[in-house]
N, C-alpha and C positions, 0 to 999 in steps of 0.2 A: 663184474660190476665192466662194464665195457668205455675206456678211459680213451681210445683212440678217436685224432679229432682234439682234442684240448690243450693239446702241445702249447707251450707262452710265447710270445712270439717278441719277447726282450733279446737281447744279448745274454747270454753265460757268464758268469760273474765267475772265474776260477780264483780259488785260495789254497796258498799252500802253507802250512804246518810246521811249526821247528820247535822239537823239544828240550826245551833248552839247558832241560832238571828233570833227570827222570827218576824212578823207583825210588822215590825217599819219603813218601806221603805215611802217614801214621793213623790218619782217619780207618773208619773200617767200610767203607762201599762197598758192595757185595760185587758192585759189578769192573771192577777195576784194579790193572795188576800192577798198578804202579804203587799202590799201595804194602808196606813195608811185613805186613801182619799173615799177611798169604803166598809169601815166598815166592812168587811168581818165576819162571827166567826167561829174565828181561836185562838186558845192559839198565847197569844203577849209577848215575854220575850224579852229583855234588855242579857245579857247574858245566856246561859246552865249550869249548875254547873257543871265542868271538872267530875268529879266523874261518871256523866251520859253518860258524851261524851266516858269516858272508857270504861262505861259497856257499851254502842252500837259498839264503835268499836271491843273487844274481841267477843259479839254477833256475830256480822257483817264476821272476823274472822273466828271462830267458825261453822259460814258456807259457806266456800266455797269463799267470797270475795278476790280481794285480790286489791280493790280502796277501800278506803275511801274520802268522801268527805266534808270537813269541808265550808257547808254554811253558807252566813250570810246576811241577808234582810236589804240592802241599797244600795245607788245607786254606793258607789267604798268604797274604803278603804280610813278611816284616823287616825290619830294616834293609836287614841285609839281602832278603833278596829283593828288596823293591832299587836298589842301588843298582844292580845286577841289573835289572829291565831296563833300567835306565838308559846306565852305558852302554848294552846292546843295542838299546833305540836308537842310539846316535849312532854306532859301528856301522848299523845297516843302514843307518842314511845315507853314508857317507861312501858305501858302495851302489845304494839302489833305491835313489832319493824316489824313484817311481813308484813303489810299492806304497800301500797303504798298510803302516802296523797296526797292527790286533794284541793288542795286550790279553793273556787268560791265567790269571797267576790267584782264583779261588778267591775266598772272600775278599772284597774291600773298603776302608773307609773312605768319606769322601777326598778327608784331604792326600790319600793313599792314589788316588784316579787322580786328585788335579798335578802331584805331580810325576803323574804319570801321563799330563796333557802335554804338560811343561816341557819332559822329553823326548815329543811327536810322535806317542803314541795318539791316534786317531778315533780307536773303538776299544771294546775293550767285552771279551764274552766269557758270559758265563753261565752255565745252566741252572734249570730248576730241576733236571735227570727225569722228572716226573711228577705225579700231583702228589699235594698235600697228606692226603689221608693215607695213601700206597708207600711215600718217602719211610720211612719209621721200617720198614720191613727192608731196606736197602743199606740206609744207615743211623747208626746208632749214635755214634761220635758227635754230631752237631745236626743242629732242627733245619727244615727244608725253610723257616724264617728269615735264617740265615742267608739263603740263596734271595729269596724275593728280594730282601732290604738292601744285598749289595746291588741290584739290577735296577733299583729306584736312587741307590747313590749315584748309576751311571749317567742317566739322565740328570739327576742336577745337576754333575760335572759337566755335559755340556759336552757331551763323551759318545760315539755314538754305539746304542748298545745289542749287539748278538748273543741272544739266551734262545734256548729249545731244549730239548729233551732227548732221551733213552727210550726207544720202543722192543720190548721183549725182553724185558723182566720179570715177568710174570704178572702183571698187572692187569686190571679189567681193563673193558672197552669203556666203560664209565670210567677209569683212572685218567682215558690218555684225554677223553674230554674236558677233563677239569682241570689237565697240565698243558690244554689247547686251550681252552677258557681265561686262563693266568698268566698264559705268556701273552695274551689279546692285550691284556690290564694292563701290560707296563709297555704296551706297544715300542716293542722293537724295529730295526728297520731291517733284522737277519735274524732268521732261524732254524739255525742249523737240524736236522735230522740225522740222529743217531738209530744203527741198529745194533743189540747187543753181540756182543763177537765174542764167543764165549772161549775161554784158556783154565786149561786143569784144574790150575791152580785155587780157581777160584770158588767160591760155593755156589751161585747160581747155577740152573741145568742150561742146556744150550739153549738157544734163541726157538721160540718155537712157533714163529710166525712163517708164514707162503707167502709167494710172491704176490700173491693178490690181492692179500692182508696189504703188505708192507706198500704196496701201489696205494691203496682206498688212504690209509694211511697219511699218503705225500698229498693224498687231493683232499682229502678231508681238516689238513694243517694248511693248506692254501685257501680252505672255505671260513675256516674260521679266523686267518688272521690277515684278511683281506689286506689292511696294509702296511702288509712287510713288505717292504722292497724286494726281497729276495727271501727262496724257501728255499735251503742249501740240502743237498745228502751229501752227510758229510762219515762218519767213523761207520764200517760193517759194511759200503758200499756192495762189494766186489763179492763177498761175502752172500748176504743176501740174496743180488741179483744175479749175480754169475752173467750168460751173453742175454742177459736181458737189461743191461742196465742201460740201454737206450729208451727204456720205456718210461723212467723215470720222467723226463722233462713231457709226453704225455701227458703225466697224472700233474704236472702244475709244477716241478720243479723248473728254477733257473738257476743255482748257482751247483758247483759241488769241489769237493776238496781234489786238487792233484799230489799225487807223489802219494808217499811215506806217511800210514799217521804216527798215532805215540808210542806202540809198543808193537805194532805190529804194518806190513809191509803194504803197502799197498797196488798197483800194478802201473809199469812204465807209465811216466806224463806223456811221452808220445803218441800212447794209445787214445788216451782220454782224448785229445788232440784228433786224432785219426777219427774216432768215433763222434768227435761234433762235426768235423766236414763233411761223412758219411751223411752225417744227418740233416744239411742242409743250415747247421744252426751256427753264429758268428757264436764269437772270442767278444765281449767285453773290454774296451781300450783303456774306458774310463770309468772313475765311479758313481756314481747318481744318489747321493744320500749315505 
């Protein structure tokens, strides 16, 4: 497929993610190294020190990020986690008020989301991951419907909805289309596209997608969810595209995650900034939507 000439004209939105609680999840999602079931060799901790989170926020802001996502590794929010996320949100606002705070804390009720909103959270990220039909193949400890309901709760709470999925889990093209249809029905502002990053402790096989496949899926996402303000290429970008990362913008992406991911390292932030400059792409300085 020839994707040249399709590059987005808008400025590129940069986001950074912060794993404020790592490797404590009891769910059986087969793609996730943060599950305690698979004993992956990752850093595991209950709560990252507030000062460390604040420093990550400052570093993200200084490298052009507008979004800063607070991620916890559990199925969903409980009272203890909710309180911690709210405390972190207040602490980040003290040192980097320019950042749009995003929470990514699993399944959440409307009341929990409203509490996060009161603490200064502006957006909530909860991915559908894959199609409803394929989901039981990758997770059996909670249903896909809970994920969809959380996204509906986000919309009802008046938070910005960020929801996407993972490609390369063994799903069919029909599954990919089904997931994109479900995402479109939720009218998200931002759609993060992840490409499966294999860990030897996990039960899934390594990512079978080619670069051409992945670029086509970005283009398909842009076509099927035209109302989304941002199509973000997130986890697995460096592994999937290698030296061809610049081509994601020709395919329709207009947002990327910079810096490290949850349990894997990204490339140095300055490398992404240099890439954008070489392509003549400007970094967004304010949030639209």
